[in-house]
C-alpha positions in Angstrom: 0.0 0.0 0.0 1.4 3.4 -0.9 0.2 7.0 -0.7 -2.0 6.5 2.3 -2.6 8.8 5.2 -3.0 8.4 9.0 -5.2 11.5 9.2 -7.3 13.8 6.9 -8.3 16.6 9.3 -11.1 18.9 8.6 -10.8 21.3 11.6 -13.2 24.3 11.5 -11.4 27.7 11.4 -12.3 28.8 14.9 -11.9 25.4 16.7 -9.1 25.3 19.1 -8.0 21.7 18.5 -8.1 19.2 15.6 -6.8 15.7 15.9 -4.4 15.2 18.9 -2.6 11.9 19.3 -0.7 11.2 22.5 1.5 8.2 23.4 0.6 6.3 20.3 2.5 3.7 18.2 2.2 3.8 14.4 2.8 0.4 12.9 2.3 -1.4 9.6 1.3 -5.0 9.3 4.1 -5.9 6.9 6.7 -4.4 4.4 4.1 -3.9 1.7 3.0 -0.8 3.6 5.9 1.5 2.8 4.8 5.1 2.0 2.4 6.5 4.6 2.0 10.1 5.5 1.1 11.3 9.0 -1.7 13.4 7.5 -3.0 15.7 4.9 -5.4 18.7 5.3 -8.9 17.8 4.1 -9.9 21.5 4.7 -7.8 24.7 5.0 -7.6 24.9 8.8 -6.9 21.3 9.5 -4.9 20.6 12.7 -3.1 17.4 13.6 -0.6 17.0 16.5 1.3 13.9 17.5 2.9 13.9 20.9 5.2 11.2 22.3 4.4 9.0 19.3 6.5 6.0 18.1 6.6 6.4 14.4 7.3 3.3 12.4 9.5 3.0 9.2 6.4 3.0 7.0 5.9 6.8 7.6 7.8 8.8 5.0 10.5 11.3 6.1 8.5 14.3 4.8 5.7 13.3 7.3 2.9 15.4 5.9 1.3 15.9 2.5 -0.2 19.3 1.4 -3.0 17.6 -0.6 -3.3 20.0 -3.5 -6.9 21.0 -4.0 -8.1 23.8 -6.3 -11.1 24.7 -4.1 -8.8 25.4 -1.1 -5.4 26.5 -2.5 -2.5 27.2 -0.1 -3.6 24.8 2.7 0.0 24.5 3.6 -0.2 28.1 4.8 -3.4 27.7 6.9 -3.2 24.1 8.2 -1.3 23.2 11.4 0.7 20.0 11.6 3.0 19.4 14.5 4.9 16.8 16.5 6.5 16.7 19.9 9.0 14.1 21.1 8.4 11.7 18.3 10.5 8.5 18.4 11.0 5.5 16.3 12.5 4.8 12.9 10.8 7.6 11.0 11.4 10.2 13.7 15.2 9.9 13.6 15.6 12.8 11.2 12.7 15.2 11.6 14.7 17.8 9.6 13.3 16.1 6.5 9.7 17.0 7.5 7.9 19.4 5.2 8.9 23.0 5.9 5.4 24.0 6.9 5.1 21.5 9.7 6.2 22.2 13.3 8.4 20.5 15.9 7.0 21.7 19.2 9.0 22.6 22.3 8.1 21.1 25.6 6.4 24.3 26.7 4.3 24.3 23.5 3.3 20.7 24.0 1.5 21.6 27.3 -1.2 23.3 25.2 -2.2 19.7 24.2 -2.8 18.4 27.7 -5.7 16.0 27.7 -7.8 18.1 30.0 -7.4 21.2 27.9 -8.1 19.4 24.6 -11.2 17.6 26.0 -12.3 20.7 27.9 -12.9 18.7 31.1 -15.0 16.0 29.3 -14.6 12.5 30.8 -15.5 9.7 28.5 -16.0 7.4 31.6 -18.9 9.5 32.9 
């Protein structure tokens, strides 16, 4: 399988958070899965953040795809894609990530604390 995506976020413009993944492990079943992107923007203000994620070798070095779309040009200028403390085979050289993605600092990653993202919502209640 090639040219697939983990995410295709469609975050509304004024929404504080899009997809936030914390403490995940991205794996592929076998070696036939070899060219997977962390995500692409389905809409202009897409947001996806991976925190403390183990990124397998099936994720390409660029990480993200701009998903050219004539209805929403320049999504690479409005979408927000970021990582913090990625680890694993495809996280060894994040300097190869697309230029419009972000590598968060520890202080930035605190914005993505579970309680903030979920705004106090508890799925167990």
